[in-house]
VMD Tcl script that draws the C-alpha trace (Angstrom):
set ca {
  {33.49 -31.54 -28.61}
  {34.73 -28.87 -26.21}
  {34.69 -26.31 -29.05}
  {31.06 -27.15 -29.86}
  {30.07 -26.74 -26.15}
  {31.93 -23.40 -25.95}
  {30.21 -22.14 -29.12}
  {26.79 -23.28 -27.80}
  {27.44 -21.68 -24.42}
  {28.58 -18.41 -26.02}
  {25.54 -18.48 -28.33}
  {23.13 -18.97 -25.42}
  {24.76 -16.11 -23.46}
  {24.52 -13.82 -26.49}
  {20.91 -14.68 -27.15}
  {19.75 -14.41 -23.58}
  {21.52 -11.10 -23.02}
  {20.01 -9.59 -26.19}
  {16.49 -10.56 -25.12}
  {16.78 -9.31 -21.61}
  {14.80 -6.17 -20.79}
  {16.70 -2.94 -21.04}
  {16.34 -0.15 -18.58}
  {15.49 3.09 -20.31}
  {17.00 6.00 -18.48}
  {14.59 8.77 -17.50}
  {15.03 12.08 -15.89}
  {14.22 12.52 -12.25}
  {10.74 13.79 -11.57}
  {10.01 15.47 -8.32}
  {6.58 16.88 -7.51}
  {6.35 19.17 -4.44}
  {3.03 20.52 -3.25}
  {3.13 23.12 -0.53}
  {0.41 24.95 1.29}
  {1.40 28.30 2.71}
  {-0.36 28.48 6.07}
  {1.26 31.79 7.13}
  {-1.75 33.93 5.94}
  {-4.06 31.96 8.21}
  {-1.68 32.13 11.14}
  {-1.40 35.88 10.74}
  {-5.18 36.26 11.00}
  {-5.23 34.00 14.07}
  {-6.66 30.94 12.36}
  {-5.04 27.54 13.15}
  {-4.79 24.94 10.37}
  {-3.30 21.46 10.75}
  {-3.35 18.10 9.02}
  {-3.16 16.47 12.50}
  {-5.15 16.91 15.71}
  {-4.86 19.93 18.10}
  {-3.37 19.17 21.50}
  {-4.97 22.07 23.40}
  {-8.47 22.53 24.68}
  {-11.03 23.16 21.95}
  {-14.70 22.98 21.19}
  {-15.57 20.99 18.07}
  {-17.97 22.95 15.90}
  {-18.50 21.24 12.56}
  {-17.23 18.45 10.47}
  {-16.55 19.90 7.04}
  {-16.72 17.80 3.89}
  {-16.43 19.55 0.53}
  {-16.33 17.96 -2.93}
  {-15.11 20.06 -5.83}
  {-15.35 19.05 -9.48}
  {-13.42 21.54 -11.60}
  {-15.35 23.26 -14.39}
  {-14.87 21.57 -17.78}
  {-15.11 22.78 -21.31}
  {-15.11 20.87 -24.55}
  {-11.98 21.47 -26.62}
  {-11.49 20.47 -30.17}
  {-8.16 19.80 -31.81}
  {-8.46 21.55 -35.13}
  {-6.30 19.29 -37.17}
  {-7.95 16.00 -36.01}
  {-11.40 17.13 -34.85}
  {-10.68 15.18 -31.72}
  {-12.89 16.37 -28.81}
  {-11.81 16.25 -25.20}
  {-12.69 17.77 -21.85}
  {-10.31 20.39 -20.47}
  {-10.62 21.09 -16.78}
  {-9.94 24.28 -14.91}
  {-6.82 24.44 -12.66}
  {-7.61 24.70 -9.04}
  {-4.70 25.39 -6.65}
  {-4.32 23.79 -3.21}
  {-4.43 27.30 -1.72}
  {-7.84 27.89 -3.28}
  {-9.22 24.57 -1.94}
  {-7.94 25.37 1.52}
  {-9.43 28.87 1.38}
  {-12.86 27.20 0.66}
  {-12.46 25.16 3.86}
  {-11.37 28.10 5.99}
  {-14.23 30.25 4.72}
  {-16.69 27.49 5.47}
  {-15.28 26.94 8.96}
  {-15.48 30.67 9.82}
  {-19.21 30.56 9.09}
  {-19.51 28.49 12.30}
  {-17.29 30.77 14.37}
  {-14.25 28.57 14.09}
  {-10.71 29.78 14.69}
  {-9.11 26.49 13.50}
  {-9.30 23.50 11.26}
  {-7.78 20.21 12.29}
  {-7.40 16.83 10.56}
  {-7.44 18.61 7.32}
  {-7.21 16.24 4.30}
  {-7.27 17.25 0.59}
  {-7.50 14.24 -1.74}
  {-7.61 14.21 -5.46}
  {-9.67 11.42 -7.05}
  {-10.60 10.70 -10.64}
  {-14.14 10.43 -11.73}
  {-15.39 9.36 -15.15}
  {-17.31 12.14 -16.78}
  {-19.43 11.75 -19.91}
  {-20.90 14.35 -22.07}
  {-22.95 14.64 -25.24}
  {-25.35 11.81 -24.37}
  {-22.53 9.49 -23.11}
  {-20.76 9.72 -26.48}
  {-17.46 10.88 -25.03}
  {-16.04 9.73 -21.67}
  {-12.96 10.96 -19.92}
  {-11.57 10.78 -16.40}
  {-11.25 14.14 -14.70}
  {-9.92 15.21 -11.24}
  {-12.30 15.57 -8.40}
  {-11.17 16.99 -5.12}
  {-12.46 15.83 -1.69}
  {-11.69 18.06 1.33}
  {-12.34 17.07 4.94}
  {-11.62 18.54 8.30}
  {-12.96 19.45 11.69}
  {-13.76 23.15 12.45}
  {-12.83 24.01 16.08}
  {-12.85 26.95 18.48}
  {-9.72 27.00 20.61}
  {-10.11 27.70 24.33}
}
mol new
graphics top color blue
foreach p $ca { graphics top sphere $p radius 0.5 }
foreach p [lrange $ca 0 end-1] q [lrange $ca 1 end] { graphics top cylinder $p $q radius 0.2 }
display resetview
């Protein structure tokens, strides 16, 4: 009787261990996104993702939405059609904000936020749909005193 219980117990352990989920090892993935603010500092323009602690005059709330340009690509061997979007760098997006702020006489941007969202885009009479990145930029243009 003891042998039968041992065999059943060993069988249960073997079955349960073979059905347990296995961890699949993957490589580490690190994504680093940096914005080089030195060019703006060198020209006397202040940029910050937080508020400014000194005295300033608020000039304009800036909200910019950017949808990258898209082109239809076709995989030759499958005739599969998909939308390919242009690559826009964070530096280019920030440059858009700074240029817009300067139109109002600003020498700084505070509370700068650059968010990437996904929007569903359809083309060819809604035949094809695909999610593409969409950038939303916000910030407050200021003149420091």
